[in-house]
N, C-alpha and C positions, 0 to 999 in steps of 0.2 A: 646186607649191602653189597653190591661188588665190589673185590677188591682194587679195583682202580676205580670206583667209582662215587660221587657225590649224591646220585644217583640220578639216572635219566631224567633230566629233566622237561621230559616236552610236553606244549603246553595244547589241551585237544582243541581244535580248532570247528566250532557247531558248523553243519553239513548246510548245505543250499536248502531255504523253508520249500516245498513245491507247491502251496499253494497260498494268500493271505485273504483273509474276509475283509470288507471295510464293509460297512453300516453306516446309513445317513436315516436320520428323521425328519421326515416331516409333517409336523404335527403330532398331536397323539393320537390318529387313527391310523397311521401309516408308517412304515417302514419298510426299506429295499435294502437286501442286500448287493453287493455289488462282489463278485467270487471272483479271485484275480488268478489264475494258474498259470503256472510258468512253462512252456515248453517243455515235452522230455524232452527232445534233442539238446534247449538251451542245456537243462539240467546234464546231460549227460556230456556236453563240453564244460560245464563247470567243475564235473564230479575230474574230467578228464584232466581240465586247466590245475586245480589242486593239487593233482598227481605230482605233476609237471614241476610245480613250485617245489613239494616236498623233495624228489628229486634231485633239486639244483642247487640247495643247498649245500647237497655232500655229493655236489660233482656226479652224479646217477653211479653209487657203488655199486648196482647187479652188473653193469656194460664196463667196469673195471677188467675182467678175463680174468685167465689163467697167468700162473708165475711160476718160472724155474725156480726151484730150489734144491739145495743138499740133499732134503728129506724128500724132495717130490714133487710132481705138479699139483698146487694150489690156488683155487680162487678162494673168494667169498662170495657166498649164493642169498641172496635176501630171505630171511625167515618166514615163511607161511607156517602161522599156528594150524591149522589143520593136519598137516603135514607132519610139522616140526615138534610139537608139544611134548611130545611123549618122549621123545631123543633126551631135550633140553630138560626137562624136567626131572627127569631120570636124573642125569648129570647133576645138578641144583640137589638133589637128596643123599648123594655122596659127599661121607663129613668132611674130607677133605675140601670141599669146593663150597660145602655149609657153614663153613668156620668163616668164610670171609662175605658169600653173598649174600648168605639169610633169605634165601628160597627156596628151603626146604620144606617139607609136610604136602598140604595138599596139592594137585596139580592148577588148580584153578590163582593159587600166587605166583606162577611162573607165566599163567597164562596172562595174568593180569598186568605183570611187567613188563611182557612182549608188547599189547595192546597198547598199551602208553603209550610205547613208540611209535607204532604201525598205523596210530590212530592219532598221532600228533601231528607239527608241524613240517618233521623232516630233518629237524636238528639230531636227532639218532637214528640209526639202522642197525637193527638187529642182525645177525648173519649166521650161518651155519660155515666153518672152516672146513672146507671138504680136503683131501689132502687122498693124490690121486684115488680120485672117484671115492673115496669114504667121509661121510661125514665122522670128522675128531674133536673138534672145539665149537665152542660158541664166541661170538664177538658182539663187542658193539663198535659202530666210526660213528662220531660224534663232534658237531660244532663247539670246542673247547668255549669260544668265544660269546658261544652265546647259552652256555650252561653255567648254571648255578658258581662253577668250579672261576669261572673269570672273579667273583669275587675276593678271590683268595689269591691271587697270583696276578702280576703283571701283564696282563693276556694281552694278546696281539689280534689284529685280524685274519680271520680264517683259521687261527687256530685249531689242529685238527685232533683229537682227543683218541683212546684205543683202551678198548676195557678187553679181557677174554677169560677162558679159562678153557683147560684143556680136556677134554671127555671121557678119554680112554687113559686107565692107570697105566699103562704100557708104552705111553706116548710123554709120561712122565718122569723126569729127573736125568733123562739123556740128552738133552742139550736142544730138542725138537723146539721146543717153546721158543727159544732165543732165535734159531733160523727162522721159524715160522713172526714170530715177531718184528723183525729185521725187512721178511720180506712182506709186510701189511704197511710198514714205514716206510719203506720205495716204492709201493703200491701206492701209497698217497701222496706222498710226494712226487710223483709221474702224473697222476690221475689227478689232481685240484694244483694248477698252477699258481695259485695263489697264494695256496698254504707255503707257512715258510718254516713251520715248526711242526713236530706232530711233538704231543703230549702225553704222558699218563702220570696216574696218581695212585700208586700201589700201597696197600696198607704199610703201616711200618713194620707189622709184624710179619705181616709177607716176607720171607726172608728170600724163600725161589724165586717169588716174582720178582723181587726186586733186582736179586740176579741176573734175571732171565733178561730185563732188557737193558743193564749196563752191557750185557753180552753182545744185545744185538745194538747196540752203538747210540744208545743213550747216555745222559749224562743226568749227572744228579744236580736237583737248585737248588731245592730247598725243601725244610720240612715243612707242612701243614696241617693246622687244624682243623677241620671239615665238620663240617655237624656229625658225622658217626664213627670218627673215624682221625687219628693221628698218621698221616699219608707224606707218603716220599712223591716229590714233584719230578717229574723224569722228563728231559727233552730230548727229544731229535733234533736236531737244525740241518735245512736243505744244506748251508754253506759249506759243511764240515759233514757230508756223509758219506762222500768216497774217502774219507781220512779214517773216521772212525767205522 
């Protein structure tokens, strides 16, 4: 289970059906079948519209662009399984990561986790965190108000959550995590004007993660019992972003 995750609860939305058969019977000897097929152009437009709807739930994370941080230039790049699966699966098999994400083992476990988001309704977007041109972390930007997490705290419309892991051991334990958490929270608040709060729910046992969120300007809001863990609800409010 991800360290700040109650699971990325994305719902699979069936795609458009390219053809429908309607049978009409007239008596016992005759049967006609009317084959209705949607034009390919219509199907393409529907697919594009579905993709746009998914992007709209989080205001097009892929278009948020780069942000300057004390650690370097950073940006979020939406995951493509065919390109990124080996790297992310390798990170998931690091024992320090596996303890909280529980996606160690065959590559298919990570692939299923990613594709559940990529083929879902857009409420969670998996991303690589790229620092000075090098992929070095994995992020999930998600609509906390549309996630199962919302059953466990007083969610507000457009609350946006983040999950993350730092992939490179050399980037852990020296403040890079908190620097990037603050940068991503700033991106969320800048690019999602309807969002008043960024939230996270690290495992209570994951003290480095909790400390990183506190250092990034999040406040401790509550302890919550989620289905797979006891978590710390962390909140960063737009109203105090320039103070903390």
